[in-house]
C-alpha positions as CSV (number, residue, x, y, z in Angstrom):
1,M,0.0,0.0,0.0
2,A,1.0,3.5,-0.6
3,K,2.2,5.5,2.4
4,N,-0.2,8.4,1.9
5,V,-3.4,6.2,2.0
6,V,-5.6,7.1,5.0
7,S,-7.6,4.3,6.5
8,K,-11.3,5.3,7.2
9,K,-13.8,3.1,8.9
10,L,-17.2,2.7,7.4
11,R,-20.3,3.4,9.4
12,R,-23.5,1.3,9.1
13,S,-25.9,4.0,9.8
14,M,-28.6,6.0,8.0
15,T,-29.9,9.4,8.8
16,P,-33.7,9.9,9.1
17,L,-33.6,12.0,5.9
18,Q,-32.0,9.1,4.0
19,M,-34.7,6.7,5.2
20,E,-37.4,9.1,4.3
21,M,-36.0,9.6,0.8
22,I,-35.9,5.7,0.3
23,G,-39.5,5.6,1.3
24,I,-40.5,8.4,-1.1
25,G,-38.6,6.7,-3.9
26,G,-40.4,3.4,-3.2
27,S,-43.7,5.1,-3.3
28,I,-43.0,6.9,-6.5
29,G,-41.8,3.6,-8.0
30,V,-44.9,1.7,-7.1
31,G,-47.0,4.5,-8.6
32,L,-45.1,4.4,-11.8
33,F,-45.4,0.6,-11.9
34,M,-49.1,0.6,-11.3
35,G,-49.6,3.3,-13.9
36,S,-47.6,1.4,-16.4
37,T,-50.0,-1.6,-16.3
38,S,-52.8,0.5,-18.0
39,T,-50.2,1.6,-20.6
40,I,-49.1,-1.9,-21.3
41,R,-52.8,-2.9,-21.7
42,W,-53.3,-0.3,-24.3
43,T,-49.9,-0.5,-26.2
44,G,-48.9,-4.1,-25.7
45,P,-45.3,-5.4,-25.3
46,S,-43.7,-2.3,-26.9
47,V,-43.8,-0.5,-23.6
48,V,-41.9,-3.3,-21.9
49,L,-39.3,-3.1,-24.7
50,A,-39.0,0.6,-24.2
51,Y,-38.5,0.1,-20.5
52,L,-35.7,-2.4,-21.1
53,F,-34.1,-0.1,-23.7
54,N,-34.1,2.7,-21.1
55,I,-32.5,0.5,-18.5
56,V,-29.7,-0.6,-20.9
57,A,-29.2,3.0,-21.9
58,K,-28.9,4.2,-18.3
59,V,-26.5,1.4,-17.3
60,N,-24.1,2.1,-20.1
């Protein structure tokens, strides 16, 4: 190891704000998922392909 590397210990803790943001994100995700079921009903599998394309685009 290099001499100038500083060792820092990781903490396993979350602030209340972080937990609240995770909850809000989950609620938004469920809403989008439930809303997409009606879209899939009207448009068919093309929406699923669009979602998959979006995921691949964001990962890369």
